[in-house]
N, C-alpha and C positions, 0 to 999 in steps of 0.2 A: 073121220077126225083122228089125227095121229095121237097116240098114247105115249105118255112119258113112263119109261120103265125105271126101276130101281137102279139098274146098271147105268142108265143115262145120268141120273143124279150123282152116282159115285164118280163117273167119268168126269163130269163137269167140276165136281168138288176137287178132284186130283189136279186137274189142269189149273184151276183157280189157285190152289195151294202153291203149285210150282211157279206160277206167274208172280204171286205175292212174295215168295221167298226170293225170286230173282230181283224184284224191285227192292227188297230189303237189302240185298247184297250190294247193289249198285248205289243205294242211297248213301251219301256222305262220301262218295268218291268222284274222280274225274269222269267216270263213265256216264254221269248224269248228263253232262254237256254233249257227250258223243251221242247218247240216245236222242237228245233234243235235235241234233244235227240230222240224224237219220230220219226223224219224224218230219222235219222241214223238207228234206228231199222227197219224201213220199207225198206230202202235200203239194209240192211243186209239180210232181209227175201227174197227180190227179187233176190239178188246175189246167196243166198244159194239155191233157187229153180233152177236158171239157171245153176249153176255149178254142183249141185247134192250133196250138203252137207246136208244129210238127218237128222243127229242129231241135227245140228243147226237150221234146218228148223223145226223140231219137237218142240224144245224149243221155238223158236220165235212164232210159231203158237199158242201155248197155252198162251204166254204172250200177244198175241193179244186179248184174251178173258178178261184179267184183265186190260189191259190198259185203255179201255173206261171208266171203273168205277173209276180208279185212276185219270184220267183226270178230271172227274166231281168234285172230291174233290180238286185236285190241282188247277184248274182254277176257284174255287168257288168265289174268290174276283173279277176276271175279268167278270164272268157271272153276278154276282150281279151289278157290275158297268154298264154293257151293258143294263141290264133291267132298272136300274134307269135312264139312259140317254134316253131310249125309252119312259119311262113315262114322262120325261120332254120335249120330242120332240127334243132331241139333237142327233139324229141318225148320222147326217152328220158332227158332231163336231170333228174336228181333234185333235189329241193328241199333246204333246209337241214335238217339233222338236229337234232332237239330236244336241248337240253343239260340234263343233270341234274348238280347239284353235291352233293358231299359236305358234311358239316357244317363241317369246317375251311375248305373252300373258301368257303363262304357267310360264315363269320366274317371271312375275309381280305377278301372283296368288300365287305362292309358297312363294315369299318374303312377301306378305301381310299376308297370313295365318300364316307363321312362326313368324312374328313380333307381330301379334295380340296374338298368343299363349304365347310368352315370356312376353308381358305386362300383360295379364290376369294372368299368373302365379306369376309375381312379386306382383300384387295386391290381390292374392289369391282369384280370382273370378272364380268359377266353370264354366267350358264350355265343350261343346261336339260339334265338327265340323266334318262333314262327307263330303268327296269329292267323288262324283260319278265317276266311270270309265266306263268299258264296260258294266257291269250289271246295268240295269235301276233300279232306286229307287222309281218309281212313287207310288208304294203301300204305302211306308213310307212318301212320300211327302204329300199324301192326309190326313194324320193324323195331320198335322201341319197347321200353318197359312202362307198363301201365302205372300211372300215378293217381289220377282223378282226385285232385286237391284244388281248392280255391286258390286263385293267384294272389300272392302276397310278395312284397319285396323280400322278406326273409326267405321264403320258399325258393324263389328264383336264384338268390345268391347261394343257397345251400346246394341246389342242383348242380351248379357249375363250380363248386369249390374244388380246388386242385386235388387230384388223386382220388376223388370220389368216384363210385361206380358209374355215375351218370354224367361225368364231366364231359366226356366226348359225345358227340352227336347233338341233335337238336331237341329242345323242349317245344312241344306243340300245344298251343293254347286254343281251345274251342269254347266260345262263349267266355265266361269268366273262370274257367277251370284249366288247370295244366292236365291234359288227358294222358300224356306220355312224355317220357324224356329218353335221351340216348337214341333218338330216331335217326335213321339213315335217309339222306336226301339226295336227289339227283344232282350231279356236278354239272355246272354250266360248261358248254362246249364253245362258248363264244371265243373265237381266236384273238380277238382284240384285247380283251380284259383278263383272260384266263392266265396268261403268262405272268402277270404281275400280282396275282392274288394267291393266297393260301387256300387250303382245302375248305376251311370254315367259310370264307367269303364266296368261294366258287359254289358251295352247297347252298348258301343263302340266295345267291343270284339265280341258281338252278331252279329252286322252288318258286321264285318269283317270275321266272320265264315260262315255266310250265303251268302255273296256276295263278289265281289273283291273290294269293296269300301275301302277307307282309312278313319280312324277315328282318330282325334286328341282330347285327353281328357286332360283337365287341372283340377287338384285336387283342391277342395275348402278348404281343410284342410292344405295341405302342399304346394300348388302351383306347384307341380311337373307336368311336361308335358310328356304325354305318347302317343305313336303312336300305334294304333292297325292296323295290316295288316295281311292278310292271316291267320287269326285265332290265331295270337300271339300278345303279348304286348311287346313293347320296352319302358321301363320306364326311367325317369330321362334325357330326351333329351334336349340339348341346342338349341338355335335358329339355329346355324349353322349345327348342326346334323340333325335337323328336316328338314331344307332346302335340304341337301344332300340326305336324304332318300326319300323325295318327288319327287325331280328331278329324282332320279334313277328309281322310280316307273312309273313316267309319260314318262320317256325316253323309257321304255319298251313298252309303248303303242304307241310310235311314231317312225316311221322309220327314226330317225335322228341318225347320228354318235355320240357315247358316248362322244368322245373328244370335240365336239361342245358343249354339255351340260356342261362339266367340265369347259371349257374355259368361258362360258357365267356366270356360277355360281361364278367363281372366280372374274369376273368383277362386279357381282351384289352387 
């Protein structure tokens, strides 16, 4: 009967800590979706071998040669962050916990964001507000200044006040809190719309193209409020239209009846 040595327990513990730390690092980032895709490919390969789908098995087998190299490139930010934490002795530092909101909290959040966008538009103060949904935005949050404050109309207006340190860049909201401001976002490379848009609109469209996040852009020149969602722009939105659009998006993320959302919206 095989015996378990103390070194075996230490070995398993070290590997467990490393895997756990890696999961903490990718939690809240776009890497979660990439890992899910890799797991699906592995399952597809296992099923193709078990069932006897030889052509699919052949294709997936050769993809397995390329995937490790692709992962090194794709996970470069996460690997760099892990090495930096190792250098600082932060191996056991946990990541940001995901936030889930109740129905009333979502209604309050949507009202505050929509009202702030309207006021900023009336004053022609440029703004870029990003609401995180299922895809984590930790990569972009790290490029800004940590705020970690509950979302209010006054807070959002003060963040984008002209000549303030956080005026440029995006404010990212996770749950009902502004986690960071002055964040850098990827610019859209869409050749059709990029020519007619400024940097703020291209950044809002860029984050909506690469993630499922929602971006609200307020034009500094015209005061127009624009919603960026699912890789498209909806321009010239009023406060009520923005409320309805945001509630529809968050209703899709929440298993609540659509009629409840509409009744609550009418009362708000």
